[in-house]
N, C-alpha and C positions, 0 to 999 in steps of 0.2 A: 557635587562635583563628581562622585563616583558614577552616578547615573549618567552624567554627561560624557564621561570617558568611555563607559560601556556602550553607549549609543554610537559614539564615533568609531569604536573598534568594530561594532557590528556593521555599520555603514561601509567601512573600508573592506571588510570581509565580503559583503554583498557585491560591492563595486568590482573587486577582483574576480569573484566567481563569474559575474556577468561578463567581464572582459575576456576571461578564458573561453567562454562559450562563443563569443564572437570571433576569437582567434581560431578555435577549433573549426568553425564554419567557413572561415576564410581560407584555410590551409588547403592546398591543391591535393586532389586525390592521386594516389599512385596510378600509373598507366595500367590499363586493362590487359594490354598485350605488349610484348617486346619483339621486334622483328630481327631475326638472325639472318644476315646476308653472308653467304659464303661466296667469296670472290676468288677464282683461281686464275692466276696468270701464267700461261704457258708459252714456251718458245719451241718451235719446230724447225728442223733442217729437213725439207722434203716432207715425208710423212713420219719421220722419226721425231719423237718428242725429246728434246735436248734438256729441258728443265720444266718444272712445274711447282708453283708456290701458291699455297692456299692462305687466304686471310679471311678472318671472321669479323664482320662489322655489325655491332648491335645497335639498333635504332628503335626510338620510340616514335610512333606515328606523328607526322606534322613537325618533327624536329630533324635536325641534321647531325652528322657525325663524321669523323674522319680517322684515318689511320695514317701515321708518318712513321716510317721505318727506314733507316739508313745512316749514312755517315756523311761528313763534309770532308772534301778532299782540297788540299792546297793546290792552287794553280798559279804559276808565276805570271805576273801581269806586266810588271815593268822592271827596267834595270836602270838604276840611278848611277851616274858616274860618281865615283868616290872622290872626295876633295883631294886635290893634289897635295902631296906631302911637301913640307917646307924643305928647301935645300935641293940641289941638283942631283946628288947622289943617293937620295933616299929610294927605297924599293917602291914600286907601284902597288897601289892597294886595289884589290878587285872590285869591280862594280857591286853595289848594294842591291839586292833583289827584293821586290815586294810581292805579296801573294794576296789572292782574293780566294775565298772558300766557296766551292761548288758543292751543292747537295747531290748525293748519289744515293739511290734507293727507290722505295716505292711509296707513293702517295695516293690514298684513295679518299674520296669525298663523296658522300651520299646523303640522300634525304628520301622519305617516303610519305605518301599521302594516300589515305584510304579512299577508294572510289565507290560509287554507288553499287557496282556489281560485286563488290567484296574483295576485288583484287587491289593491289597497291601500285600506284604510279611511282616508280623508283627512278630517281635522277642520280646517275653515277658519273664520276670523273675519275679516271685512273692514269697515273703517270709513272712510268718505269724509266728510271735514268740509270745508266751503267757507265762506268769508266772503261775505255777500251785499252787493252794491252798495246804495247808498241807495235807488235806484229799485226794485230788486228787493224789498228789505225792506219799503218802503212798499206796494208792490203786493200783497205777501203778508200785510200786516197785522202784520208781526212787528217793525216798527221803532218804537222809542219815543225820541223827541227825537233826540239825536246818538249813541245807543248802537248799535254795530254788531249785525247779526243773523247768525246761523250756521245753516247746514243740516247735519244729521247724517244719513247713510245708513249703516245697520249691517245686515250680513248674516252670520249665524253658523249653521253646520250641519255635518252629516257626509254624505260621499258616498263611493262606492266606485267606483274606476276602475282599469282595467288599462292596460298600455303602448299608447300611441297613441290612447286614447280622449279624448273631449271631451264635456262636458256643460254645460248651463246650470245654474249653481250656485243662483242665486236672482234673483229680480226683484221689483220693488215700484214703486208709483206714488205721486207727490206729488199729493194731491187738491186742493191750492190752486192749483199752476201747471200741472197736467196732465202734467208731465214723468214719465217713468219711467226707472228704473235697473235695470241688468242686469249680473250677473257670470257670465262664462263661464270654465270651467277645463279645461285640457288636461294630460295627463300624458305625459311621455316619460321612459323609463328608460335611463340611461347605465350601461354595464357596463365 
């Protein structure tokens, strides 16, 4: 009986050790490199830079990543008439307001694939959404009564970069305000 028990214990130990070897072989290796993309979103009035905000997006080759930074702003959507109070002399109840939430801030989505020449094919999408002040919205003709106005700037494209390279990713201008927007991208490879 003791021999049988010892044999079973040894068999269980051997099976567990062989299972650990199989697990160790199946575990994915850590990535050899990590790509650091510095994305700088800038706003200009003529040649004067009004604002500049850098973001750092770390990517593993052949994977995607994103940055979501901002707040949600309540926007009035509908006004429901309040139920009429019972009785003829009761005070009127103001209408009930409902709201939807609008995302304001910066969203960056990216992916990178290694090319045969050693550079990376980088796919980026950058969305910058801001709420305009009442004065800005009226100035741009975008404001209706007390409803907030939003500005959207969206850049989406593919570029090729090698280690240490920088490029102007995209730029565009707002024809109403004269402001221009620019996105610059730099790639650094960490091994």
